C-alpha positions in Angstrom: 66.3 39.2 33.8 63.0 37.4 33.0 61.5 35.1 35.6 58.6 32.7 34.8 56.3 30.8 37.1 53.9 28.0 36.1 51.8 25.4 37.9 52.2 22.7 35.3 49.8 20.1 36.9 52.2 17.3 36.2 55.6 17.7 34.5 55.3 14.3 32.8 51.8 15.0 31.5 52.7 18.4 30.1 55.8 17.1 28.3 53.3 15.8 25.7 51.5 19.1 25.5 54.1 21.3 24.0 56.0 22.1 27.2 59.5 21.8 25.7 58.6 24.1 22.8 57.2 26.7 25.2 60.2 26.4 27.4 62.7 27.0 24.6 60.6 29.9 23.2 60.1 31.6 26.6 63.8 32.7 26.9 63.3 32.9 30.6 66.4 33.3 32.8 64.7 31.5 35.6 61.7 29.2 35.3 59.8 28.1 38.4 57.4 25.2 38.2 54.9 24.0 40.7 52.9 20.8 41.1 55.4 18.8 39.0 54.1 15.7 40.7 57.3 13.7 40.2 60.4 12.5 41.9 63.6 13.6 40.1 64.7 10.0 39.5 61.4 9.4 37.6 62.4 12.0 34.9 64.5 11.8 31.8 67.6 13.8 31.2 65.7 15.6 28.5 63.5 17.3 31.1 66.1 17.7 33.8 68.9 19.1 31.6 67.7 21.7 29.2 70.3 23.7 27.4 72.2 26.2 29.7 69.8 25.7 32.6 70.7 24.1 35.9 67.6 22.5 37.4 66.7 21.9 41.1 64.0 19.6 42.2 62.2 19.2 45.5 59.6 16.5 45.6 56.9 15.3 48.0 57.4 12.0 49.8 54.1 10.9 48.3 54.7 10.0 44.6 52.6 11.9 42.1 51.9 14.8 44.5 52.8 18.4 44.9 56.5 19.1 44.2 58.4 22.0 42.7 61.3 22.6 40.3 63.5 25.6 39.5 65.5 26.0 36.3 68.1 28.8 36.3 70.7 30.1 33.9 72.3 32.5 36.5 74.3 30.6 39.0 72.7 30.8 42.5 75.0 31.5 45.4 72.9 29.2 47.5 70.0 26.8 47.1 67.7 25.6 49.8 65.2 22.8 49.4 62.3 23.2 51.9 62.1 25.1 55.1 63.8 22.6 57.4 60.5 21.7 58.9 59.4 18.1 58.2 55.7 19.0 58.6 55.9 21.0 55.4 58.9 19.6 53.7 57.3 16.2 53.3 55.0 17.8 50.7 57.8 19.3 48.6 56.6 22.8 48.4 59.5 25.3 48.4 62.8 25.9 46.6 64.7 29.0 47.6 67.5 30.2 45.2 69.7 33.0 46.4 71.4 35.3 44.0 73.8 38.2 44.5 71.1 40.8 44.7 67.9 39.0 45.5 66.5 35.7 46.8 63.7 33.9 44.9 61.3 31.5 46.6 59.5 29.1 44.2 56.4 28.0 46.2 53.4 25.7 45.8 51.2 26.8 48.6 48.8 24.3 50.1 45.2 24.0 48.9 42.7 24.4 51.8 39.8 22.7 49.9 39.8 19.5 51.9 38.4 21.0 55.1 39.3 23.2 58.1 42.4 21.2 59.0 43.9 21.9 55.6 43.0 25.6 55.8 44.9 25.8 59.1 47.8 23.9 57.5 47.8 26.4 54.6 47.8 29.4 56.9 50.4 28.0 59.1 52.6 27.3 56.0 52.2 30.9 55.0 53.4 32.0 58.4 56.3 29.5 58.4 57.5 30.6 54.9 57.4 34.3 55.5 58.9 34.1 58.9 61.8 32.2 57.4 62.3 34.7 54.6 62.0 37.8 56.8 64.4 36.3 59.4 67.1 35.2 56.9 67.0 37.6 54.0 64.9 40.8 54.6 67.8 42.9 56.0 70.3 41.6 53.4 68.6 41.7 50.0 65.4 41.9 48.0 62.9 39.0 48.1 60.8 37.6 45.3 58.1 35.0 46.1 56.4 33.3 43.2 54.1 30.4 42.6 50.6 29.1 43.1 49.3 30.9 46.2 46.0 29.1 46.0 44.2 32.3 47.1 42.5 35.0 45.1 43.1 38.3 46.9 40.3 40.7 45.7 37.0 40.3 44.0 38.6 41.4 40.8 40.8 38.3 41.0 38.1 35.8 40.3 35.1 35.6 38.0 32.5 34.7 40.6 33.4 36.2 44.0 30.0 36.2 45.6 29.5 32.5 44.9 32.9 31.6 46.3 33.1 33.6 49.5 32.9 30.4 51.6 35.2 28.4 49.3 38.8 27.8 50.2 40.8 30.1 48.0 38.6 33.1 48.6 37.6 32.8 52.3 38.1 36.0 54.3 40.7 34.4 56.5 42.8 33.5 53.5 42.4 36.9 51.8 43.4 38.6 55.1 46.6 36.7 55.0 47.4 38.3 51.6 46.7 41.7 53.2 49.1 40.8 56.0 51.8 39.9 53.4 51.3 43.3 51.7 51.6 45.0 55.1 54.9 43.2 55.6 56.2 45.1 52.6 55.5 42.9 49.6 53.9 44.1 46.4 51.6 42.1 44.1 53.5 43.4 41.0 51.0 42.3 38.4 48.4 44.8 39.8 51.0 47.7 39.6 50.9 47.2 35.8 47.4 45.9 35.2 44.2 46.9 37.0 41.8 45.3 34.5 39.3 42.6 35.4 39.1 39.1 33.9 42.9 38.5 34.3 43.1 35.0 35.5 45.7 32.3 35.9 43.7 29.2 36.8 40.5 27.7 35.3 38.7 24.5 36.4 39.2 21.8 33.8 36.1 19.7 34.6 33.7 22.5 33.8 35.7 23.7 30.8 35.9 27.1 32.5 38.8 28.3 30.4 36.6 28.4 27.3 34.4 31.0 29.1 37.2 32.6 31.0 35.6 31.8 34.3 38.8 31.8 36.3 40.8 32.7 39.3 44.1 34.7 39.6 45.9 32.7 42.2 49.4 32.7 40.8 51.6 35.7 41.9 54.9 37.4 42.0 55.1 39.1 45.4 58.2 41.4 45.4 59.6 43.1 48.5 59.1 46.9 48.3 62.9 47.6 48.3 63.3 46.2 44.8 59.9 46.5 43.3 60.9 49.7 41.4 63.3 47.4 39.4 60.4 45.4 38.0 59.8 46.6 34.4 57.0 44.2 33.4 54.6 41.7 34.8 52.5 39.5 32.6 49.9 36.7 32.6 50.4 34.4 29.6 46.8 33.2 29.2 47.5 32.0 25.6 49.7 29.2 26.8 47.9 25.9 27.3 48.8 22.5 28.7 47.8 22.9 32.3 44.8 24.2 34.3 47.0 27.1 35.1 48.9 29.4 32.7 52.4 30.8 33.1 53.1 34.3 34.6 56.3 36.3 34.4 58.2 39.4 35.5 61.1 41.3 33.9 63.4 42.8 36.5 66.5 44.9 36.1 68.8 44.8 39.1 72.0 46.0 37.4 
C-alpha cells in the first residue's frame, strides 16, 4: 500500500498547476491533502470524485482557510472528521480513517507564527490529537500520523537552524514536543531510510527559496513502533511542484 501526503496550499489553485496529472500518475492507494482551503460544496465533481477513490473532506468554518481531504481506494471501516472538540474542529484540521489493520490520521497542524497564543494553541492541539489517538487506538492497531506538522525536529531538518531558533517551527518547545511524540512510541520513518541533509518538504515562496533549496522538513509520516517494521520505503518527492510544499510518501505492507 502506498500512502501520500501533500500540503497543496489551496486545492483550487493547484488544480491549474498539474495536480490532476500528478494524482493519476502517483498510483497512491491513499492520498492525504492538507491546506485545501475549500469547502466541499465549492469544488467540482472532477476534484471530489477521481476514479476509484472515495474522498472525505473536513473544512474550516472560515472559508479559504486550513482544511484537509483524504482520498482512499481501500474502504475504511470508520471515518472521523475532527476530534469532537469545537476549539480545534472549527479550523478543519484532522481526518481519521480507520482500516482493518491500522488507523491513519491526516493532519494539518497549526502554525505558531502569529505569536505566543498560537504557539500554545499549536502545542495544545498536539496534546489533544495524540491523547485521542492513544486512548482510542493504541491498544487495538497500528497508528500512522501524516501531514504538515509545522515543526522541523532537528538541525538537519532545515537549511538555516541557527537563524531560526527563535522562529515558530523550530523553537525548542516545539521541537521538544516531537521528542515527546517519539518517546510515546512513534517513529519518523523518513529518517530510518535517509539520514542525508538538505532533504526538505517546504520552501518559502516569497524568497524563491526552492531555487536555492533553502527549505524545511516539516511534513512527516510518524508511524507507531508496532508497525514500523512493515514500512518498506519513505520518500520526499521534491521534484513535484505546484505548492510551497512537495508530496511525501510511504510504502507499507501489512499483509
